[in-house]
N, C-alpha and C positions, 0 to 999 in steps of 0.2 A: 102246443104252439101251432099257429097257422103257417103254411108254407111261405118261404120268402119270395120276393119278386125282384126282377132286374129288368133292364131295358135293352133290347137287342141293338138299338142304334149305337150304343156305346158300351165299352167293355172295361172293367177295372184293370185288365191287363195292359190297356193303352196308356196307363198313367204310372209315372215313375215314383211318385211320392204321395204321402198322406199328411195333411196338415190338420192339427187338432186345436181348437180354440183354448185359450187360457181358462175360460169360464163357460159352462153350458147355460143355455137360456133359462132353465128352470131352477137354477141355483144362484145364490147371491155372491159367492166368493170364488176366487180363482182356485182351481183344483180342489174344490170342496169334496170331502170324503175321499180324496185322492182318486176321483173318477177320471180326470184327464190323464193322470199318470198311468192308471190302469189301462185306459183305452190305448195309449201310446204303446205300452208294454205288449198288449195283446196283438196289435197290428204288427209290431216288429217280430213277435213270436211266429206269426203266420206268413212271414216272408216279405212284408211290406217295409218301406223305409219311412218311418213316421217321425214327425216333429211337432212339438207344441209351439204355437205361434209365440214369437219372442225369443226363441232359441236361435242359435247360429244355424243357418241353413246352407246347403250346397250352392256354389256359384251359379250353376245352370238353372237352379230353381229361382234364385234371386233375379235372374235375367228373364225367365219365362215362367210366370206363376201358373200357367195353364198345364204345366207338367204334373201338378198335384191335384188330388181330390181333397175336398174339405170334408172332414168327418164331424158328425154331430150325433148327439143322443136325443131321441124323441121319447118323451115321457108319456106313457099311456095312463088312462084313468082306471081307477078300481078301488074298492073299499077294502082296507086291510090287506092290500096286495100291491107290490111294486112292479110296474111294467116298464120296460125300456126297449126301444128298437134302435138300431144303428143305421144311420143314413149317410150316404156319400154323394156329394154334389161336385160338379165341375166348376171352372172359374167363371162360368156364366150363370151359376146357381141352378143349373139343370140337374135333376135327380138322376144319378147313374145307377144307384143300388139302394134298396132298403131291406133290412133283414126283418124277420118275424120278431114279435115281441118276446123278450125273455122275461120270465115272471118269478117273483119270490114272495114268500109269506113271512119272511124274517121281520121281526118288529123293529130291530135296530136299523136305522137308516143306512149306515155304511155297509153292513153285512147284506142288507136287502138289495141295495144298488149293485154291489159287487157280484152277487149271485145272478141277478137279472142280466147284467152286462155279459158275464161269461156264457150264459145260456144263449143270448142273442148272437154271440160271436161264433156259435156253431155254424150259422149260415155263412159267415165270412170265411171260415175255415173251408166250408164246402165249395167255395169258389176256386180253390186250388190256384191262388194267384201266382203268376209268373210274368214279370214285365216283358213285353214283346217289342219294346223299342218303338212303339207306335208313334209317339210324338216326334222322335228324330226322323222316322221314315216319312212322316207327313211333310216336315220341313224340307227334307231332301228331295221329295217328289215335286214340291212346289218350286224349289230352286231349279230342278231339271226342266220343269215345264216352262219356267220363265226364260231359261237359256235357249230352249228350243224355239220359243216365240220370237226372241230377239235375233236368232241366228239367220244369216243370209244364205240363201241356197247357192250351192256351187254350180258354176256354169263354165263351159269351155271357152277358150279364147275366141273361137269363131263366133259362138253365141253372144259373147260379151261385145264383140265388135259390131255385130248386126244390131244388137240392142241399143248401143250407143248411137248408131247412125240413124235409127228409125224412131227413137223415143222422143216424145214431145212433152215438155214439162206442163203439167196441169195443176193449177192451184186448187188445193183441197179446201172444201168448206170448213169454217171454224165451227166447232161444236162446244156446247157448255158441258162442263163436268158436273155430274150429279153428285149429291152428298154420299151416295153409296160407293162411288169410285174413289173417295178419299181414303188413303191408307189408314189402318187402325192405329199406327204408331204416331199419327199426327192429329190428335183429338182437339188441338187448339182451334180448329175451325168451328167447333160447337161451343155455344155460349155457356151452357151449364152441363156439367158431367156429374153423374151420380155413381157412388161407390159404396161398398160394404167393407168394413174392417172390424173383425171380432164381433160380428152381428150388429155393429153400430152403423147407421147410415151417415154418409158424408156427401157433400156437394163441392165441386170445383166450379166456381163462378168466374168466367173469363174477364180479365181486366188488362189494361195496357201493360202493366209490369209482369203479368202472368195470370195468377188466379187468387181469388179469395177462397179460403178453406172454411167451410161451414159444416157443423155437425147437427144432425137431426133430419127429419123428413120435411121437405119442401117448405111450407109456410112456417113451420116450427124450427127451421134451421137457424142456429146461432153461430156467429163468427168466432172461430177459434184461432185463426192465424192467416198468414199469407204465404203464397208460393211464387217465388221470383224466377224469371227466365234468366239463365246465365248465358254467356257468350258461346260456350261450347254447345254443339248441337244436342238437343234432347237431354239437357241437364238443368236441374232446378234446385234452388235453395229454399228450404221450407223453414219458416219461423212460426212455430205453433206450440209453444210450451214443451211438454214431454214428447211431442211429435216433431220436434225440430231436427233437421238433418238435410241430406241431399237425396234427390230422387230423379227418376226417369220413367217414361212410359215404355212398356214392352210392346211387342208386335200385336197384342190383342187389346191394347188400350188400357190395361191395368197399370196402376201407378206403383212403382217399387220404391219404397222409402228406406234409406239406410240411416240409422241414427244410433245414438249411444243410450243403452238402457240405463235409466237414472238409478236403478237399484244395484245392478251388477257392474256398471261402468264398462260393459262389453258392447261391441258393435253388433247390432241386430238388423234384420230386414223385415219390414212390414209390407204386406201386399194389399193394396186397396183394389178390390175386385170390381171391375167395371160392370155396371148394371145396364 
């Protein structure tokens, strides 16, 4: 096997959770050959907190989808040989880690995939994952920085008196706010938003009542439902068949949908990852 690669800009230790899709791209069924269940088991075995999308997830992950890495299997090509690599991406679909390919010559599909995945996981094990609280530290440092910016400098009573007596009010020129300065948790200023959910592309098209929910890539997108703005801030009612429920945007522009699983009748959370 070739040596695995990772990216120095980001570290798996910065992420608290791992999310695994219900179905991998190269297979037609959910948890085919129990590959999704095996992937979850192996991540948990090596110290990660892994969930398959559609399961009940922790409250902090439901509020902030960027605390999780998304795990996927990348199938390699080969004659009479099964090759699989493990890839981890962040909430912006940036690659954080890719293992080397695990390979198997087993003729039976299930045995071959299982053997290849376990071999690829040797690179995951070699990372010696330990969560470092990076996401919480980032949010805390951002809060401290914002408090420091907004804090007023302390002045003595003499300085304050002199300042009041000599200060002349000057009208500040008005400036236009660029789109880059709009907070990520207020994406309603953009007419069309693009998302990924379980590898499927979705679009949120701005309307007076909220958004139209479309599934598919750009020109091929088909209407599947509507998203209505509720009176409470950053709260939306989604009417879209099995995707019906209540949702909100997190601080990174991802849309968190809470709905009832039609099969288990349990409350679940889906994360539409902002593109």
